[in-house]
N, C-alpha and C positions, 0 to 999 in steps of 0.2 A: 598444424591442426585447422581443418576447414570449419567454417561457420556451421555447416549443418551438423558436423561432427560432434562439436562442443555442446549444440542445442540438444542433441540426442542424449549426450552423456550426462547434461545437467537434469533432464526430466528422469533420465535412469537414477541418478543418485538420489532424487527427491523420492521417487519410488521403493528404492532400497532403504531409505530411512524411515519413510512412513507407511510403507506397505503399497501395493498395486489395489486400487478401488476403481474398478471398471466405471466409465462414464463419469468419474470425478476428476477435478483438477488437481495436479500433482502437488500443488501447495495451496494453501487458503481454500481447503476443500469445502469446508462448512461455512455456508453464509447466507444473507437475506439480500435479495435483489428488491429495490425500492424504487418508486416513482417520484421523480423531482424536477425542480427548476432552478436555473441559475440567473440571478439579477446582478449584473455589473453594478459597480459604483462609479462615481463621476471621476473617480482618480484613475479608474483602469485604462480609460484611453489614452492618459499620458504615460502609461508604461509600454503599452503595446498597441500596434492598429489592428490587431486580431478581431476579425468581424464580430466574433460572439462576445468580445468587450465593449461594443458601441452600445448605443441605448437600446433598451427593452429587454425583456427575459427570454432565455433558451431553454426548450425542453432538455431533461437529462435523466439519466439512470444513475443509481448509486448502488453499490454492493458492499455491505457491511460482512467483515470475516474474520475467523480464527486463523492464525498462522498456520496451524498443522496441516498435514496433507491426509490426515485421518479423518473422515467425514463423521464417524462416530466418535470423536474425542468429546469429552465433557467440557462445555462451556466454562467451569470453573476451573479448568487447568491453567497454570501460568503461562501465559502465551502472549506474544505479540499480536495486536489486532490491525485489523486493515479495512481501509475505506477506499474504494475504487469509483471514480467519477468518469462518465461519459456525457459530453456536452456536446447537443446537438445544434450546432451553429450554423449560420447562413452560408459561410463557405466550407462546411464539412464537420467532421467531428473531431473534437478534442479529447484526449483521455488522460487522465492523473491518476497515479496510484499512491497513496499515503500509507504509512505505518505508524503505530503508537509508540515506536522506538525513535530515540534521537538519531539514530545512525544505522547504517547497513552492517553487516559482518565482515565484508570483504571488499577489496578494490578492483579485483577481476575474477573473471567467470573461471579460470584456472583455479585461483585461491578458494573460489565457492566449491569447486569440486573436492578440494583436497579438505576445507572444513567439514562438509557433508560426509564424507568418509570417517574424519575424526569423531564426530558426534554421533555416528551410526549406533544403535543401541547394541550392546554387547549380547549375543545369543545366550551366553551362560547366564547372566544376571537379568537380562531384560532392561537396563539400566546402560546409561553412558559408561564408556571405558574412560575413567577421570585421567589415568596417565596418559592416553592418547590424546584426549582433549588438552589436558596442561601443555604437552608438548606442542601441539599446534599453536597455542596462545602465546607460549614463549617464543616461537619462531614468528608469530604475527601479532604483535602488541595492538595494532589498529583494530583488532577484533575483540579486544576486551570489553569496550564501551558497550557495544551492542548485546554481547552475550551477557554481561552483568545486568543491562536493563531489561533483557527477557527472563531472566531467572528470578529476577526480584519484582517483576511486573504485578501492579495492583490487580485484583480480579474485579474487574469493571461490574458495577450494577447494570449499566446500560451501554450498547454501542453509541446512543447518542450524547453521552458524557465523556467521550474520550477526546484528546487531542491529536489529530494524525498529521505527520509529517510526510512531504513528498519525497525525502531522502535526496533525489536526484535534483540537480539544477539546470534550469532553461534559459535561454537567451530570450529577453523580451525586447523587441523592436518598435520603438513608436514610429520610426520612418524619419525624424528629424533630429537624430542624434546618435551617440554610440549605442551599442546592444548593452543592456544592462541585465547581468546574470542574478537569478534569484531561485528560491526555493518555495513551493506552496506550503501553506499552514492551514488546517482545518480547526477553528476554534469553536467546541459547541456552547449553544447558549444554555443548554441544561448543566448542572454542577453538582449531579448526585455524586454522593460520597463512595468510593470503591467497597467492596463487601470485605467483611473480615473472613478468615478462614471457617469459623462456625458458621456464619450466614451463607458461605458459598456451599457447604457441605450439604445445606438443607435445601439448596435449590436443584430443581429437576435438571437433566442432562441439557435440555435445550432451552434454558430460562431466557437466554439472551433474544433468541427469536420472539418469545412468547411476550417478554417485557415489551418489546419493540411493537409489537402489534397492539398492546393495550395502551401504550403511550399515543398511538396513532389515532386511539378513539377519542382523545383529549384535544387532538389538534396536530398542526405539523412540527416536524423536528426541524430545527434550525443549526446552521453552521455559519460562521463569518470565514470567509476564505481571504487570507492575507497572502502576501508574498514578500518573504525576507531577503533583502538584497545582499549581495556579496560585496564586501568592502576589499580594497587592494590587499593582495595577499592571501585571500581565501580561496582554498582549492574548489573549482567548480567541478571537477572531474574525480572527484574521490568521495564515494558516498559514505566512507567509514568516518570522515571527518565532519563533526558537528559545529557549526558556526555559532559564535558567542550571541548571547540574546541581546546585546545591546544594537545589533545591527538595523539598519534602517527597514521599516516596513511599510508596505503598500497595501491598504484595503482594497482588494480587488472586487469583492462583491458579496452577496448572500446567497447561500445554498438554502433551499426550502424543499424538505423530503416529505412527502404527504401520504405515504402508504406503500405497503407491500404490492410490487409490481406482479402484473400476472398475464402480462404482452409477451415476455421472452422466456428463454431457458425451460421451452417446453417442447416434446416431440422431436428431439435432436436439435433444436436451435440453440446454438452455443454462442453466447454474448462474450466478447472478447474486450479486457479493458487493456489496451497496448499503450503504454506511456511513452512509446516513440511517435504516437501518432499525433501530430500537430498541424496547425495551419498557418499561412502566411502571418507573420508577425511575431510567431514564437519559433526558436530554433532549438536543436537539440545540443548539449554538451559533448564532450569526448569521453564522457563517463563509461569506461567498458562495461559495466553492468547493466546499464541503462540500455546500451546499444545490444546487448546480448538477449534482452528480454523478449524481443519480437520474435527471434527465431525459436527461443523455448517454448514461448506460448504456442507457437504454430505446430509443433511437435506435440504438444500436450492436447491440442484441440483434434489433431490428427488422431492421436490415440482414444480420445474420448468418443470420437466419431464413429469408432470401430465398434 
C-alpha cells in the first residue's frame, strides 16, 4: 500500500465517521487559532541545539480544538481536546501537536483505518456498534487506554485549563552527547475545575471559544512546556504506550498566548500544524502514526482548498 493511498484512505475514514464538511479539517474541525510566543528556559539548550531553544522568545501560533471532525459538534461533548503549536524560530518552523489524552488509539495507520471503521456510527441507531467496537478492542488491547480516556474525558471549563500531551516522541540532540528521546507536555497555569454534566448542559454550543475570548480580556494564557524523557525500555515509536509519571522531565520553556489570531485562516489561507516539521537539533522517531500524519494532512488540505 503506497503512502499516498494510505493518506487518502485515512482522510476518507475520518469523513465517513464524522461526515464530509467542505472547507473544514477532517479531524479537530472545530477550534480557535491564537497568537502566542514561546520563551525557552535556560535548561532547553542543554537538551537540544535547536535554534528556537536558544536565548530569546520566538513568535508562535496556537490552535485549540475539539477532537471531532464535525465542526458543529457542541463543546460539551465528551471528546479529547487538542493543542497545536507552531514556533517560528530563526532556523525555520517547528510544529507540535498535543492531545488531552494520555496515549493515542493505535500503533499504525492500518490499525487506525480498522479502528475508524469499527467505531463508525451504525446508520440504524446513530450510535456506535458496540459488538464491532468490542471485537476491535479484544484484538487490539493497546487501544483500550485511549478509548477509556476519551469516553470518560472530563468536560473542560476552558481550553486554557487542560494538560496536553504530544503523544509522539522526538529525539533531542544537544550536539555533545547521545540523542535523548522525549515527549512534550503542555501544563496550564490555569486550574479551573471541569464542568459537571448539569453545568455543561447549560453552556452554549460554542462556550469554549467564548470563554477563551473573555479570558484574554483579563490577560495572556500561559502553559509551561516540559519534555518527559524516555528511560531505557520505554517505547519511543509506539504512541499507544504512556510512559510512567516518574520519568525525568526537562522544563523547555513558557508558552504565552495573547489573543485570538486574525492573521491566518482567512480567504483560503490554510495553516497546517505538521508534527513532522522539525529543525536541526530535533529528530523524528520511527513512530508510524507520526510519520503518516504529513501525508494525511496534505490530502486534507487539498480537499479543503477545493
